[in-house]
C-alpha positions, 0 to 999 in steps of 0.5 A: 176618832174620825175627822168630821165629814165635810158636806158636799156644797149645795148647788142651785140650778141657776143660769148665769143671769140668776134664773132658777132653771128647775123652776123654768122647766117646771113652769114649762111642763105645767103650761105645756101639752104632750101628745103621744101618737102612733103612726101606721107606716104605709110602705117599707122604706125611708118615709118623710114625717112632718109635724107642725106646732099651731096656735089657737088661730091655726098659724104655724109656730114651729114645724119640723120635717124629718126622715123615718126609716120603716123596717118590717117587724119580723118578731110581730110577723112571726107572732101572727103567723104562729098564732094563726097556725095555732088556731088553725091547727086547733080547729082541724084537729076535730075535723080530722078526728071525725074523718079518720074516724078516730 
């Protein structure tokens, strides 16, 4: 017979002061708003991004400034060129057939 299996001790997510961390996080997420933004860069290179959180009266609660490096997306550029070339070739084929008389 195998020895009885010991169960892992249950750990509660309590801080040193006895506060339940999971409850605090759940409350924070329940009482907060998340906004996702897509930013379109104007130039290639290092840009400065500033984000401010304001209260309902317009006062700045928190702010952060960070540098962002904008690079050219070669994959996106190649897809655009390829699709443009494909459309142009598809449109030119009937015209060339008429001109060449095929």
